[in-house]
C-alpha positions in Angstrom: -25.0 26.6 -18.0 -21.6 26.1 -19.0 -20.6 24.3 -22.0 -20.0 20.5 -22.3 -17.7 20.9 -25.3 -14.4 22.9 -24.9 -15.0 24.9 -28.0 -17.7 26.3 -26.1 -15.0 28.2 -24.2 -12.8 29.6 -27.3 -14.3 33.3 -27.0 -12.7 33.5 -23.4 -9.4 34.1 -22.5 -10.0 33.6 -18.7 -12.8 32.0 -16.6 -13.4 33.0 -12.8 -15.6 30.3 -11.1 -16.2 29.6 -7.3 -15.7 26.0 -5.6 -19.4 25.4 -5.4 -19.8 26.4 -9.1 -17.2 23.9 -10.3 -18.4 21.3 -7.8 -22.0 21.6 -9.5 -20.3 21.0 -12.7 -21.5 17.8 -14.7 -18.4 15.4 -15.9 -18.9 16.6 -19.6 -18.5 20.4 -18.3 -15.7 19.6 -16.5 -13.7 17.5 -19.2 -14.6 20.5 -21.2 -13.4 23.2 -19.0 -10.2 21.0 -18.6 -9.8 20.7 -22.3 -9.9 24.4 -22.5 -7.4 25.0 -19.8 -5.4 22.6 -21.7 -5.5 24.6 -25.1 -4.4 27.9 -23.1 -7.5 29.0 -21.2 -6.7 30.7 -17.9 -9.2 29.3 -15.1 -9.3 31.3 -11.7 -10.6 29.2 -8.9 -12.1 31.2 -6.0 -12.3 29.3 -2.7 -13.0 29.7 0.8 -10.0 28.0 2.1 -7.8 25.0 1.4 -10.2 22.4 2.4 -12.3 23.5 -0.5 -13.7 19.8 -2.1 -13.3 21.6 -5.5 -9.2 21.7 -4.9 -9.6 17.9 -5.1 -11.5 17.5 -8.0 -8.7 18.9 -9.8 -6.1 17.5 -7.8 -4.6 20.9 -6.7 -2.4 21.0 -3.8 -1.9 24.7 -2.7 1.5 25.7 -1.6 2.6 26.9 2.0 3.2 30.1 0.6 -0.2 30.4 -1.0 -1.8 29.1 2.2 0.1 31.8 4.2 -1.2 34.7 2.1 -5.0 33.7 2.3 -7.0 34.8 5.3 -10.2 33.2 6.0 -12.4 35.9 5.9 -11.3 37.4 2.6 -11.2 34.4 0.3 -8.2 34.8 -2.6 -8.3 33.3 -6.1 -6.0 30.6 -7.2 -5.0 30.7 -10.9 -4.7 27.2 -12.1 -2.8 26.8 -15.4 -1.6 23.4 -16.9 1.2 23.4 -19.3 
């Protein structure tokens, strides 16, 4: 279970999470995760393809070059950074 306050992530420098795991987060957990990212944490979202619903939750639009690099049989992580 992931923290529901961003301070719960302070011991981490990065977090790798799948689309299905992120989709299962509560609203508080999602807000905490975004708060941690806004504080400088690095979130890596591992998805199967560009239609993964997790991308829409965070309003992420993969670039065409990112889509060209990924292969359906080999999911590649996408690093999400907010500034």
